[in-house]
Wavefront OBJ file of the C-alpha trace (Angstrom):
o trace
v -32.573 -10.512 25.285
v -36.297 -10.397 26.045
v -37.063 -13.674 24.276
v -35.001 -16.192 22.388
v -35.042 -15.752 18.610
v -34.938 -18.920 16.494
v -33.392 -19.341 13.057
v -36.154 -21.255 11.287
v -34.473 -21.527 7.906
v -31.434 -20.505 5.891
v -30.748 -20.414 2.174
v -27.775 -19.643 -0.007
v -26.788 -19.848 -3.645
v -23.312 -20.755 -4.927
v -21.039 -17.733 -5.026
v -19.440 -16.859 -8.365
v -16.917 -14.583 -9.967
v -18.471 -11.355 -11.322
v -18.091 -12.589 -14.899
v -20.341 -15.565 -14.123
v -22.748 -13.843 -11.750
v -26.517 -13.544 -12.102
v -28.442 -10.303 -11.551
v -28.957 -9.178 -7.947
v -32.740 -9.593 -8.006
v -32.560 -13.144 -9.312
v -29.869 -14.090 -6.786
v -31.833 -12.579 -3.915
v -35.050 -14.301 -4.951
v -33.334 -17.695 -5.177
v -31.766 -17.335 -1.734
v -35.097 -16.296 -0.199
v -36.952 -19.206 -1.750
v -34.283 -21.572 -0.426
v -34.586 -20.133 3.100
v -38.393 -20.349 3.061
v -38.237 -23.936 1.822
v -35.718 -24.782 4.515
v -37.987 -23.257 7.162
v -41.017 -25.043 5.755
v -43.233 -21.968 5.495
v -44.737 -19.796 2.790
v -43.868 -16.150 2.166
v -47.352 -15.154 3.344
v -46.314 -15.851 6.957
v -43.428 -13.339 6.845
v -44.334 -10.027 8.498
v -41.190 -7.941 7.883
v -38.134 -8.115 5.629
v -34.658 -6.603 5.948
v -32.517 -6.602 2.811
v -28.783 -5.900 2.738
v -26.659 -4.770 -0.216
v -23.907 -2.189 -0.724
v -23.791 -1.495 -4.457
v -27.243 -0.813 -5.870
v -30.048 1.672 -6.232
v -32.521 2.393 -3.480
v -35.306 -0.198 -3.062
v -33.262 -2.947 -4.702
v -34.583 -5.069 -1.846
v -38.130 -4.620 -3.051
v -37.075 -5.521 -6.584
v -35.692 -8.849 -5.359
v -38.586 -9.648 -3.012
v -41.322 -8.749 -5.488
v -40.201 -11.812 -7.418
v -41.174 -13.888 -4.377
v -44.504 -12.185 -3.802
v -46.366 -8.897 -3.477
v -47.373 -9.196 0.158
v -47.372 -5.546 1.194
v -45.090 -6.139 4.192
v -42.494 -3.573 5.320
v -39.200 -3.962 3.429
v -36.184 -2.162 4.887
v -33.011 -1.758 2.809
v -29.734 -1.849 4.760
v -26.214 -0.675 3.818
v -23.417 -0.966 6.414
v -20.456 -1.725 4.158
v -19.023 -5.232 4.522
v -21.079 -5.894 7.678
v -24.322 -5.179 5.813
v -25.709 -8.719 5.935
v -25.157 -9.053 9.671
v -26.518 -5.564 10.298
v -29.732 -6.612 8.543
v -29.727 -9.759 10.683
v -29.280 -7.600 13.798
v -32.335 -5.534 12.875
v -34.417 -8.618 12.103
v -33.424 -10.237 15.391
v -34.474 -7.120 17.292
v -37.868 -7.084 15.597
v -38.617 -10.644 16.679
v -37.018 -10.334 20.106
v -39.057 -7.285 21.061
v -42.331 -8.579 19.665
v -42.694 -6.286 16.650
v -43.114 -9.356 14.409
v -43.304 -13.113 14.902
v -41.606 -14.072 11.636
v -39.046 -11.938 9.803
v -37.055 -12.504 6.637
v -33.513 -11.223 6.171
v -31.599 -11.455 2.897
v -28.328 -10.105 1.559
v -27.022 -10.007 -2.003
v -24.363 -8.314 -4.088
v -23.826 -8.002 -7.823
v -20.183 -6.954 -7.958
v -17.827 -5.809 -10.692
v -14.312 -7.196 -11.242
v -11.400 -5.498 -9.542
v -10.806 -3.651 -6.288
v -13.590 -1.728 -4.572
v -13.988 1.843 -5.786
v -15.761 4.947 -4.515
v -19.012 5.508 -6.375
v -19.775 9.052 -5.192
v -16.771 11.324 -5.737
v -18.674 14.639 -5.693
v -19.154 14.665 -1.871
v -17.193 13.984 1.332
v -15.647 10.518 1.279
v -16.611 8.218 4.145
v -13.036 6.960 4.581
v -11.394 10.389 5.013
v -10.630 9.804 8.705
v -9.283 6.325 7.953
v -6.935 7.551 5.233
v -5.752 10.364 7.525
v -5.036 7.875 10.306
v -3.269 5.609 7.826
v -1.155 8.469 6.497
v 0.105 9.111 10.010
v 1.095 5.480 10.511
v 2.578 4.277 7.215
v 3.833 5.319 3.800
v 1.302 5.552 0.944
v 1.524 2.984 -1.829
v 0.069 2.151 -5.220
v -2.359 -0.430 -3.874
v -6.125 -0.548 -3.287
v -7.212 1.334 -0.165
v -8.573 -1.740 1.644
v -5.323 -3.621 1.010
v -3.287 -0.701 2.355
v -5.436 -0.562 5.478
v -5.492 -4.275 6.282
v -2.001 -4.896 4.919
v -0.813 -2.060 7.119
v -2.481 -3.722 10.094
v -0.657 -6.941 9.253
v 2.647 -5.095 8.973
v 2.061 -3.380 12.323
v 1.346 -6.743 13.939
v 4.506 -8.230 12.396
v 6.597 -5.354 13.722
v 5.114 -5.683 17.197
v 5.443 -9.445 17.614
v 8.005 -10.567 15.023
v 5.439 -12.612 13.105
v 6.718 -14.342 9.974
v 5.124 -13.640 6.606
v 4.716 -17.411 6.169
v 2.226 -17.423 9.040
v -0.164 -15.216 7.076
v 0.215 -17.464 4.028
v -0.753 -20.511 6.087
v -4.170 -18.897 6.646
v -4.825 -18.840 2.889
v -3.776 -22.481 2.603
v -6.187 -23.389 5.415
v -9.011 -21.413 3.784
v -8.662 -23.319 0.491
v -8.449 -26.643 2.339
v -11.761 -25.901 4.073
v -13.431 -24.541 0.919
v -12.643 -27.746 -0.962
v -15.636 -29.280 0.817
v -17.988 -26.329 0.265
v -20.094 -26.488 -2.928
v -21.028 -22.803 -2.470
v -17.403 -21.539 -2.539
v -15.767 -19.814 -5.513
v -12.208 -21.099 -5.005
v -12.045 -24.768 -4.059
v -8.692 -25.848 -5.510
v -5.884 -26.239 -2.956
v -2.905 -23.904 -2.850
v 0.467 -24.334 -1.211
v 2.213 -21.903 1.065
v 4.831 -21.402 -1.646
v 2.152 -20.524 -4.220
v 0.557 -18.017 -1.846
v 3.861 -16.290 -1.160
v 4.826 -16.292 -4.858
v 1.599 -14.634 -5.993
v 1.899 -10.893 -6.757
v 2.709 -8.708 -3.769
v -0.029 -6.260 -2.758
v 0.903 -4.500 0.496
v 2.688 -5.371 3.742
v 2.576 -9.144 4.228
v -0.273 -9.489 1.741
v -0.011 -11.176 -1.632
v -2.868 -11.559 -4.082
v -3.837 -15.000 -2.743
v -4.259 -13.424 0.687
v -6.973 -11.009 -0.453
v -10.647 -11.893 -0.822
v -12.034 -11.735 -4.382
v -14.952 -9.606 -5.652
v -17.884 -11.981 -5.764
v -21.551 -12.222 -6.697
v -23.966 -14.114 -4.471
v -26.886 -14.104 -2.056
v -27.958 -15.708 1.209
v -31.022 -15.450 3.430
v -32.456 -16.464 6.787
v -35.897 -16.724 8.350
v -36.095 -15.676 12.002
v -39.064 -16.344 14.250
v -40.141 -16.511 17.866
v -40.200 -19.790 19.760
v -43.977 -19.503 19.935
v -44.270 -19.088 16.164
v -42.081 -22.143 15.591
v -44.166 -24.239 17.953
v -47.472 -23.025 16.503
v -46.417 -23.891 12.939
v -44.610 -27.105 13.762
v -41.179 -25.846 12.697
v -38.016 -27.631 13.739
v -36.214 -24.377 14.568
v -33.514 -25.859 16.768
v -30.949 -23.069 16.362
v -31.303 -19.878 18.406
v -29.463 -16.567 18.583
v -28.194 -16.536 22.143
v -26.537 -13.107 22.031
v -25.651 -10.465 19.485
v -23.924 -7.078 19.455
v -23.306 -4.340 16.910
v -20.547 -1.798 17.576
v -19.078 1.190 15.771
v -15.820 3.114 16.022
v -14.586 4.876 19.148
v -11.791 7.494 19.457
v -9.169 4.723 19.729
v -9.708 3.861 16.055
v -8.190 7.133 14.922
v -6.153 8.408 17.879
v -4.028 5.373 18.682
v -1.750 5.441 15.637
v -2.182 1.665 15.572
v -3.229 0.239 12.204
v -4.809 -2.833 13.828
v -7.205 -0.453 15.565
v -7.794 1.579 12.416
v -9.204 -1.597 10.798
v -11.579 -2.398 13.643
v -9.733 -4.386 16.320
v -11.398 -2.451 19.136
v -14.858 -2.678 17.523
v -14.462 -6.437 17.356
v -13.144 -6.767 20.890
v -16.023 -4.718 22.305
v -18.718 -6.560 20.334
v -17.268 -9.874 21.482
v -17.121 -8.667 25.085
v -20.795 -7.708 24.974
v -21.767 -11.090 23.538
v -19.740 -13.066 26.065
v -21.126 -10.999 28.930
v -24.744 -11.291 27.773
v -24.528 -15.031 27.143
v -22.315 -16.198 29.977
v -20.285 -18.047 27.349
v -16.538 -17.562 26.959
v -14.394 -17.915 23.846
v -12.951 -21.162 25.190
v -16.418 -22.732 24.998
v -16.834 -22.150 21.248
v -15.796 -24.913 18.812
v -16.539 -23.192 15.484
v -16.280 -19.601 14.232
v -17.006 -17.842 10.963
v -14.935 -14.647 11.072
v -14.309 -11.805 8.651
v -11.170 -12.877 6.768
v -11.276 -10.258 4.012
v -7.478 -10.472 4.169
v -5.275 -12.983 5.975
v -4.038 -10.148 8.178
v -7.543 -9.513 9.457
v -8.128 -13.173 10.275
v -4.905 -13.248 12.279
v -5.624 -10.155 14.378
v -9.268 -11.172 14.811
v -8.225 -14.385 16.588
v -7.033 -12.142 19.390
v -9.813 -9.545 19.207
v -12.393 -12.322 19.680
v -10.411 -13.764 22.575
v -9.757 -17.063 20.818
v -6.104 -16.726 21.798
v -4.323 -14.188 24.059
v -2.795 -11.038 22.586
v 0.521 -11.691 20.913
v -0.091 -15.433 20.451
v -1.892 -15.543 17.084
v 1.184 -16.915 15.314
v 1.461 -19.817 17.751
v -2.300 -20.364 17.377
v -1.780 -20.811 13.615
v 1.404 -22.866 13.829
v -0.149 -25.241 16.380
v -3.125 -25.819 14.067
v -5.555 -24.532 16.690
v -7.529 -22.696 13.970
v -8.632 -25.817 12.073
v -9.978 -29.347 12.448
v -8.238 -31.212 15.237
v -7.309 -27.927 16.927
v -9.051 -25.822 19.544
v -11.557 -23.984 17.323
v -12.362 -24.459 13.635
v -12.244 -21.039 11.992
v -14.076 -20.498 8.715
v -15.056 -24.080 7.875
v -16.806 -22.590 4.819
v -13.491 -21.372 3.410
v -14.261 -17.855 4.578
v -14.206 -14.718 2.486
v -10.794 -15.673 1.112
v -12.070 -18.790 -0.652
v -15.859 -18.830 -0.427
v -15.950 -15.260 -1.698
v -17.159 -11.909 -0.401
v -20.322 -10.514 -2.033
v -20.545 -7.684 0.469
v -24.248 -7.661 1.303
v -24.477 -11.441 1.371
v -21.458 -12.271 3.509
v -23.128 -11.940 6.911
v -26.025 -14.172 5.869
v -23.667 -16.716 4.292
v -21.822 -16.912 7.617
v -25.169 -17.387 9.349
v -26.139 -20.198 6.970
v -22.841 -22.032 7.482
v -23.118 -21.907 11.255
v -26.754 -22.998 11.264
v -25.785 -25.996 9.129
v -22.949 -26.724 11.545
v -25.243 -26.661 14.583
v -27.805 -28.838 12.825
v -25.077 -31.361 12.021
v -25.686 -30.929 8.285
v -22.379 -29.462 7.125
v -21.309 -32.779 5.566
v -17.528 -32.993 5.097
v -17.104 -29.595 6.788
v -18.881 -30.729 9.959
v -17.366 -29.787 13.309
v -18.391 -32.767 15.402
v -20.582 -32.106 18.411
v -20.850 -28.348 17.867
v -23.617 -26.821 19.990
v -22.295 -23.240 20.006
v -21.055 -21.145 17.078
v -19.711 -17.593 16.819
v -20.026 -15.204 13.866
v -17.930 -12.079 13.243
v -18.716 -9.652 10.394
v -16.766 -6.396 10.028
v -17.305 -3.336 7.877
v -14.926 -0.394 7.780
v -16.521 2.951 8.160
v -17.407 1.300 10.538
v -19.539 -1.439 12.018
v -18.898 -4.820 13.567
v -21.490 -7.488 14.374
v -20.746 -10.490 16.565
v -23.448 -13.166 16.932
v -23.527 -16.247 19.126
v -25.738 -19.140 18.004
v -26.666 -22.211 20.008
v -28.374 -25.507 19.318
v -31.472 -25.873 21.494
v -33.783 -28.816 22.024
l 1 2 3 4 5 6 7 8 9 10 11 12 13 14 15 16 17 18 19 20 21 22 23 24 25 26 27 28 29 30 31 32 33 34 35 36 37 38 39 40 41 42 43 44 45 46 47 48 49 50 51 52 53 54 55 56 57 58 59 60 61 62 63 64 65 66 67 68 69 70 71 72 73 74 75 76 77 78 79 80 81 82 83 84 85 86 87 88 89 90 91 92 93 94 95 96 97 98 99 100 101 102 103 104 105 106 107 108 109 110 111 112 113 114 115 116 117 118 119 120 121 122 123 124 125 126 127 128 129 130 131 132 133 134 135 136 137 138 139 140 141 142 143 144 145 146 147 148 149 150 151 152 153 154 155 156 157 158 159 160 161 162 163 164 165 166 167 168 169 170 171 172 173 174 175 176 177 178 179 180 181 182 183 184 185 186 187 188 189 190 191 192 193 194 195 196 197 198 199 200 201 202 203 204 205 206 207 208 209 210 211 212 213 214 215 216 217 218 219 220 221 222 223 224 225 226 227 228 229 230 231 232 233 234 235 236 237 238 239 240 241 242 243 244 245 246 247 248 249 250 251 252 253 254 255 256 257 258 259 260 261 262 263 264 265 266 267 268 269 270 271 272 273 274 275 276 277 278 279 280 281 282 283 284 285 286 287 288 289 290 291 292 293 294 295 296 297 298 299 300 301 302 303 304 305 306 307 308 309 310 311 312 313 314 315 316 317 318 319 320 321 322 323 324 325 326 327 328 329 330 331 332 333 334 335 336 337 338 339 340 341 342 343 344 345 346 347 348 349 350 351 352 353 354 355 356 357 358 359 360 361 362 363 364 365 366 367 368 369 370 371 372 373 374 375 376 377 378 379 380 381 382 383 384 385 386 387 388 389 390 391 392 393 394
């Protein structure tokens, strides 16, 4: 990186079920105002804005930001499936890092509908054609949502390879609810037992309903700035982005016949490799991670893709409690997508907010003591993966 980018402020609103959700523009405006207040600056100091959302008309970003102010700054709308929020963050970080702007706003929001994700445009080539073809060559079709077949298939492939028990996947849901109990922004905060998770309706492979993230409405935002800007305006921007990488699919996604690779294992591994190489930090140095647990199966395989545990050892990692407080690395202290919720465009910024609070020591009952490094993983099929390493600086 040419210069260290600081996270001056973060903001988030409580996530909700679609039936209780606000409109996207109102949610986005509230998250932006919270981030600006947290940074301690006015909107007039922002020079660019990147806005992420998946389901919405063009220039929805302007609609949300015009409620904050009519400043005339460039507003760029971003759509990169479930990694949309982090992709917007990646663009904003580049703008500050390379000197295009000293202070940049990034916000993500989603106003979702109940039920599984559906294609909106059915009169043109579908973006998941290659994924469904690869899936068809690896497993039998089923009457289940496409995402559940893909990630459930990845879980089933992992089980077949390593003999992993279905109870291991259920333990991830139990852990997610236990963490979310302390997060006022999370949708599902009531505890569940392993037995309840396994008894919930079967979806695909090892997945039951309580192992699938819910459709959610919400918004989150961040203010990024240069170190010089922070100093000039007296901001206490003590969290920096140390390294960041965005990757997309390679031939191995479709040619391997391996469902774990179809759902982005190699994208994640490569993004993590780039981040570790650029930062000089290894996975063993990181005490807290927010990773993309859209399904329990994806959390389990992502432990290995990020290098948190060697290949083939994810089950032991879970059983030993190394994925939670008192273990080696606390994964998803927020409750993750499984319990906090997954408003697609907002997820990457919600992960950012949680990790900034962790590094500031302001995560209250969720706090990972002494955390000075934090890793973020945000995955979108289609595909894109963003891995970001944050650090607390003096």
